C-alpha positions as CSV (number, residue, x, y, z in Angstrom):
1,M,-14.8,-12.0,-28.1
2,S,-12.5,-10.6,-25.6
3,G,-14.4,-9.7,-22.2
4,S,-13.0,-7.5,-18.8
5,L,-10.6,-6.8,-16.7
6,V,-10.7,-4.4,-13.3
7,V,-8.0,-3.9,-11.1
8,V,-10.0,-3.2,-7.6
9,G,-8.6,-1.1,-4.9
10,L,-10.4,-2.7,-1.8
11,G,-9.1,0.0,0.6
12,P,-7.2,-0.8,4.0
13,G,-9.6,-3.5,5.0
14,A,-12.5,-1.8,7.0
15,E,-15.5,-2.5,4.8
16,A,-16.7,1.4,5.6
17,Q,-13.8,2.2,3.6
18,M,-14.0,0.5,0.8
19,T,-15.7,2.8,-2.0
20,P,-19.5,2.1,-3.5
21,Q,-17.6,1.9,-7.0
22,A,-15.2,-0.9,-5.9
23,L,-18.1,-2.9,-4.3
24,A,-20.1,-2.0,-7.7
25,A,-16.8,-3.4,-9.9
26,V,-16.2,-6.7,-7.3
27,E,-20.3,-7.3,-7.9
28,A,-20.2,-7.4,-11.2
29,A,-17.2,-9.6,-12.1
30,D,-17.7,-13.1,-12.8
31,E,-14.2,-13.8,-12.0
32,L,-12.1,-13.0,-8.8
33,F,-8.0,-13.1,-8.6
34,G,-6.1,-11.8,-5.6
35,Y,-4.0,-12.9,-2.9
36,G,-5.9,-14.8,-0.4
37,P,-6.4,-12.9,2.8
38,Y,-7.6,-10.0,0.1
39,L,-9.7,-11.8,-1.6
40,A,-11.4,-12.7,1.8
41,R,-12.4,-8.7,2.0
42,A,-14.4,-8.8,-1.4
43,P,-18.3,-9.4,-0.7
44,E,-19.4,-12.8,-1.9
45,R,-22.1,-13.2,-4.7
46,D,-23.6,-16.6,-5.9
47,G,-22.1,-17.8,-9.3
48,Q,-18.6,-16.2,-8.8
49,I,-15.2,-18.1,-9.3
50,R,-12.4,-17.2,-6.9
51,H,-9.0,-17.5,-7.3
52,A,-7.0,-17.5,-4.4
53,S,-3.0,-17.0,-4.9
54,D,-0.2,-16.4,-2.5
55,N,1.3,-13.1,-2.5
56,R,4.6,-13.4,-4.5
57,E,2.8,-14.8,-7.9
58,E,1.3,-11.5,-8.8
59,L,2.4,-11.8,-12.8
60,D,1.1,-15.3,-12.4
61,R,-2.0,-14.0,-11.0
62,A,-2.3,-10.9,-13.7
63,T,-1.2,-13.8,-16.5
64,L,-4.0,-16.0,-15.5
65,A,-6.4,-13.2,-15.4
66,L,-5.7,-12.1,-18.5
67,Q,-6.3,-15.0,-20.2
68,R,-9.9,-15.5,-18.8
69,A,-11.2,-12.0,-19.8
70,V,-9.7,-12.7,-23.1
71,A,-11.8,-15.8,-23.3
72,G,-14.7,-13.5,-22.4
73,A,-15.1,-13.4,-19.1
74,R,-15.8,-10.4,-16.8
75,V,-12.4,-10.4,-14.2
76,A,-11.9,-8.7,-11.0
77,V,-8.7,-8.8,-9.7
78,V,-8.5,-7.1,-6.0
79,S,-5.6,-5.6,-4.3
80,G,-5.7,-3.9,-0.7
81,G,-5.5,-0.1,-0.5
82,D,-5.1,0.9,-3.9
83,A,-4.9,-1.1,-6.9
84,G,-2.0,1.2,-8.2
85,V,0.3,1.8,-4.9
86,F,2.4,-1.2,-5.1
87,A,-0.1,-3.6,-6.2
88,M,-1.8,-5.4,-8.7
89,A,-3.0,-2.4,-11.4
90,A,1.2,-2.7,-12.6
91,A,1.5,-6.4,-12.6
92,V,-1.6,-6.7,-14.7
93,C,0.0,-3.6,-17.2
94,E,3.3,-6.1,-17.4
95,A,1.4,-8.7,-18.0
96,M,-0.3,-7.5,-20.7
97,E,2.9,-5.7,-22.2
98,K,4.8,-9.0,-22.3
99,G,2.1,-11.1,-22.7
100,P,0.4,-11.9,-26.6
101,E,-1.1,-9.2,-28.6
102,N,-5.0,-10.3,-27.8
103,F,-4.0,-8.8,-24.2
104,R,-4.4,-5.8,-25.6
105,A,-7.6,-6.1,-27.0
106,V,-9.0,-6.8,-23.4
107,D,-11.6,-3.7,-21.6
108,F,-8.9,-2.8,-19.0
109,S,-9.7,-0.7,-16.3
110,V,-8.7,0.4,-12.7
111,V,-11.2,1.4,-10.0
112,P,-8.8,3.6,-7.3
113,G,-8.9,2.9,-3.3
114,V,-7.9,4.6,-0.1
115,T,-4.2,3.4,0.4
116,A,-2.7,2.2,4.1
117,M,-0.5,5.4,4.0
118,L,-3.8,8.1,3.7
119,A,-6.1,5.6,6.4
120,V,-2.6,6.0,8.4
121,A,-2.6,9.6,8.0
122,A,-6.7,10.9,8.8
123,R,-5.8,8.8,12.5
124,V,-3.1,10.7,13.7
125,G,-4.0,14.1,12.0
126,A,-2.5,15.4,8.7
127,P,1.4,14.2,8.4
128,L,0.8,14.2,4.8
129,G,-0.1,17.8,4.9
130,H,3.0,18.8,3.2
131,D,5.2,17.2,0.2
132,F,5.7,13.7,0.8
133,C,6.8,10.7,-0.9
134,A,6.1,6.8,-0.7
135,I,8.4,4.2,-1.1
136,S,8.3,0.4,-0.7
137,L,11.1,-0.8,1.7
138,S,11.1,-4.6,-0.4
139,D,14.3,-5.5,-1.9
140,N,13.1,-8.4,-3.5
141,L,12.1,-6.2,-7.1
142,K,15.3,-3.8,-6.5
143,P,18.6,-3.7,-5.1
144,W,18.8,-2.6,-1.4
145,P,21.8,0.3,-2.2
146,L,19.3,1.7,-4.8
147,L,16.8,1.9,-1.5
148,E,19.5,3.8,0.7
149,K,19.9,6.3,-2.1
150,R,16.2,7.0,-2.4
151,L,15.7,7.4,1.4
152,K,18.7,9.4,1.9
153,A,17.9,11.8,-1.1
154,A,13.8,12.0,0.1
155,A,14.9,12.6,3.6
156,E,17.3,15.6,2.6
157,A,15.0,17.1,0.2
158,G,12.5,17.1,3.2
159,F,9.9,15.0,2.2
160,V,7.6,12.9,4.6
161,I,8.5,9.5,4.1
162,A,5.3,6.5,4.0
163,L,7.3,3.6,4.1
164,Y,5.0,0.1,2.4
165,N,6.6,-3.8,3.2
166,P,8.7,-2.7,5.8
167,I,9.8,-5.6,7.5
168,S,8.6,-9.6,7.1
169,K,10.4,-12.8,8.4
170,A,12.3,-13.3,4.9
171,R,13.0,-9.6,5.2
172,P,13.9,-8.6,9.0
173,W,16.7,-6.4,8.9
174,Q,15.5,-3.3,6.0
175,L,13.4,-1.2,8.4
176,G,15.7,-0.7,11.1
177,A,18.5,-0.1,8.3
178,A,16.6,2.5,7.2
179,F,16.0,3.7,10.7
180,E,19.9,3.6,11.2
181,L,20.3,5.8,7.6
182,L,17.9,8.4,8.5
183,R,18.9,9.3,11.6
184,T,22.4,10.5,10.1
185,V,20.0,13.2,7.8
186,L,17.1,14.0,10.2
187,P,16.8,14.6,13.9
188,V,16.2,12.3,16.0
189,S,12.9,14.2,17.3
190,V,11.3,13.6,13.9
191,P,7.9,11.8,14.3
192,V,7.7,8.4,13.6
193,I,3.6,6.5,13.4
194,F,4.0,2.8,13.2
195,G,0.1,2.1,11.7
196,R,-1.2,-1.6,11.5
197,A,-4.5,-2.2,10.0
198,A,-5.4,1.1,10.2
199,G,-9.7,1.3,10.5
200,R,-9.6,-2.7,11.3
201,A,-11.2,-4.1,14.3
202,D,-7.1,-5.1,15.2
203,E,-5.7,-1.5,14.3
204,R,-3.1,-0.6,16.5
205,I,-1.1,2.9,15.8
206,T,1.9,3.4,18.0
207,F,3.8,6.9,18.4
208,A,7.8,7.4,18.3
209,T,10.2,9.7,17.6
210,L,13.1,8.5,15.0
211,G,15.8,8.3,17.7
212,E,13.9,5.1,19.5
213,A,11.9,4.2,16.4
214,D,12.0,0.3,17.0
215,A,11.8,-1.9,14.1
216,G,10.2,-4.6,15.9
217,I,7.1,-2.9,16.3
218,A,6.2,-3.2,12.5
219,D,4.9,-6.2,10.5
220,M,3.6,-6.4,7.1
221,A,0.6,-5.1,7.8
222,T,2.3,-2.0,8.7
223,C,2.8,1.5,6.9
224,V,5.5,3.2,9.1
225,I,5.2,7.1,8.1
226,I,8.4,9.2,9.2
227,G,8.1,13.1,9.2
228,S,10.0,15.8,7.9
229,A,12.3,17.7,9.7
230,E,9.3,20.3,9.7
231,T,6.6,17.6,10.8
232,R,5.3,18.6,14.3
233,T,3.4,16.9,16.9
234,I,0.7,18.3,19.2
235,A,0.5,17.1,22.6
236,R,-3.1,16.6,24.1
237,P,-3.8,15.7,27.8
238,G,-5.9,13.0,27.9
239,L,-6.1,11.9,24.4
240,E,-3.8,10.7,21.8
241,P,-1.4,13.2,20.0
242,L,-1.7,15.2,16.6
243,V,0.9,14.6,14.1
244,Y,0.8,17.2,11.4
245,S,3.0,18.7,8.5
246,P,2.9,22.4,8.4
247,R,1.6,23.5,4.8
248,S,4.3,25.7,4.1
249,A,8.1,25.3,4.3
250,R,10.9,27.6,5.0
């Protein structure tokens, strides 16, 4: 008899930002699967089996999790942020589609979580107050020319852009190239927010303009929010500025 598989978004990292639904799903699972650092965030329960794996093993992780669910286990696959935003929910669906027919009989669900761009936006005001989009800057699963096309189109359409996976040791140049491309479309005064580990003890929020934005500030724990031409910054003496995008557009 098939068990169940739930993909759980753990939120951006702070315990207070993990939803009660996510906590309950993790608690109820017999076996947990996830990228090691994300799995370490999940509360532990005696008797649970934990399967940690590398960040680039998403499809293998999803396949093994489905196999254990088919065998009757109550399985939870954990993701940082929201499980459906550049995360494991899509990998499990892909493994289900490509795998054997019995994968499709598994009781499957997804528990949402607070995704990184929402955590960063909440720290600085309301940069996502008008239309916005999210783009993963990783070109591991899509070609760089397609990324350039999407970045330019989003900027020309007036979207605020949230960049996930902006930079890594294996991908050191893409964020700088993205800034250069966007400077050909947007005013250099557009605000840019580098939100690293928003809500956690090691949080770092850095403000810049597009003209001065330095890709070296970011790492894989950073979500970068790039405003539109309409996005505004409110200076506050002695306090951090507020960044917001007006609800209306011209």
